[in-house]
C-alpha positions, -999 to +999 in steps of 0.1 A: +198+041+066+183+031+101+161+003+096+153-020+128+180-047+129+153-076+131+112-078+129+093-060+157+077-082+187+045-098+177+022-113+194+026-149+206+011-180+182+015-209+170+049-212+149+043-207+108+036-238+090+068-235+068+101-224+075+110-194+054+134-165+049+104-138+056+084-142+084+051-135+088+036-119+122+007-135+137-029-117+137-031-092+167-064-074+179-045-042+183-052-016+155-059+022+148-075+020+114-083-015+103-102-023+072-131-004+055-162-008+069-178-041+059-143-053+043-138-090+050-108-098+071-098-126+054-097-118+012-066-140-002-072-140-040-086-109-043-052-093-058-048-122-077-078-118-097-074-082-103-039-083-120-038-117-133-071-124-146-082-087-164-092-082-202-062-072-228-073-033-222-072-034-186-039-055-183-023-031-208-035-001-187-021-020-153+012-029-170+018+008-181+007+017-145+033-007-130+058+002-151+056+043-142+059+031-107+088+008-112+107+041-128+098+060-099+112+034-073+140+030-091+171+008-078+163+014-039+181-014-020+155-011+006+115-006+001+092-005+027+057-016+013+030-003+033-001-023+022+015-050+004-012-074+000-003-105-021+027-089-031+019-088-071+021-053-076+055-050-054+070-078-073+071-060-104+078-024-089+109-035-071+144-050-082+156-085-078+180-070-053+159-051-032+150-060-001+112-055+005+098-048+040+059-056+035+034-044+059-004-052+057-034-059+079-048-089+062-026-119+076-039-145+046-027-119+020+006-116+038+011-154+036+004-150-003+030-125-005+056-146+012+051-176-010+054-149-041+085-128-024+104-153-003+133-128+003+111-102+017+104-095+056+067-093+064+050-078+090+011-079+101+004-042+110-019-012+111-019+016+088-020+041+119+004+025+138+033+013+115+061-005+136+094+011+120+111+039+139+114+078+127+127+082+090+142+045+089+130+037+053+148+054+027+120+048+003+083+037+011+053+028-011+020+029-007+002+014-033-039+015-038-045+020-001-052+052+010-087+047-007-094+020+014-088+038+046-116+055+068-090+077+088-061+083+056-048+112+075-031+091+104-019+066+076-002+094+059+014+107+091+027+075+099+039+070+064+058+105+068+070+097+097+088+067+088+101+083+055+140+090+050+140+102+016+108+096-006+069+082-002+052+070-034+013+069-033-008+055-061-046+058-061-076+057-084-080+084-101-115+095-097-144+098-114-125+080-142-118+047-125-156+044-113-163+052-152-138+024-164-155+001-137-191+010-153-183+004-190-169-032-182-200-039-161-186-037-127-198-026-095-231-015-115-251-011-085-226+012-067-221+034-099-189+017-105-173+023-068-155-008-053-175-017-021-139-011-003-132+023-018-143+050+014-122+078-003-120+089-037-091+111-051-087+138-077-050+151-084-061+184-063-073+161-034-046+138-034-021+167-032-042+184-005-039+151+016-003+149+014+010+183+019+005+187+053+029+159+056+055+164+030+070+197+022+074+184-019+046+168-033+043+159-071+012+145-086+011+125-121-014+112-138-014+075-152-049+070-163-068+059-145-044+062-116-027+086-100+011+085-089+024+109-060+058+112-045+062+129-012+096+142-002+112+162+027+088+147+052+076+171+083+054+170+113+016+174+101-012+187+121-026+165+151-051+138+139-075+122+159-084+083+159-112+072+143 
């Protein structure tokens, strides 16, 4: 295990408003991928509305999906979660003795994750420029992130670079995810598509997204999501900045 001994350097800024065992890096203008066009930089509470306030059917689907992810993550002592958001999913798929290193682009979401996972280490980072060394993270998770990225190849390349054993991905399974939104009257003007979803994955497309950077890729269906595990990371093709 070759995780960094301390958080990477962050731009200077005012001290955190409260002492915590999980420092949160201050915002930086440096980024490679950033957010989807039109996405708000401040979106605290967005995850809670999804995970904590759905109807009973959606709640059962979310619970089944997170239990599947929990089994895939297992009892890993350290998990690097790229796109941790407010920490709601991460808290349910990792064990109480797991050290979570959470990375996210949105600083306000990281602040909420710090309150939910006070034992974790949280750092503001861009998916295309992760502040970890090669093969330093035994288990990496990337949950509902790729569909938000205008340049997912850059993110997958970085995730492969830092993965020591396996990287676990999950994305909405299209077109079923959008159809589910339509069925419950959500995003009707966009045919069920979330405004921040700029990529759309079927099992075939998700496999094609990951295989250039992982020699072994397994994709499983967990309606209306897909769960994939990439092992044996390898250098992929060159990728261009967006």
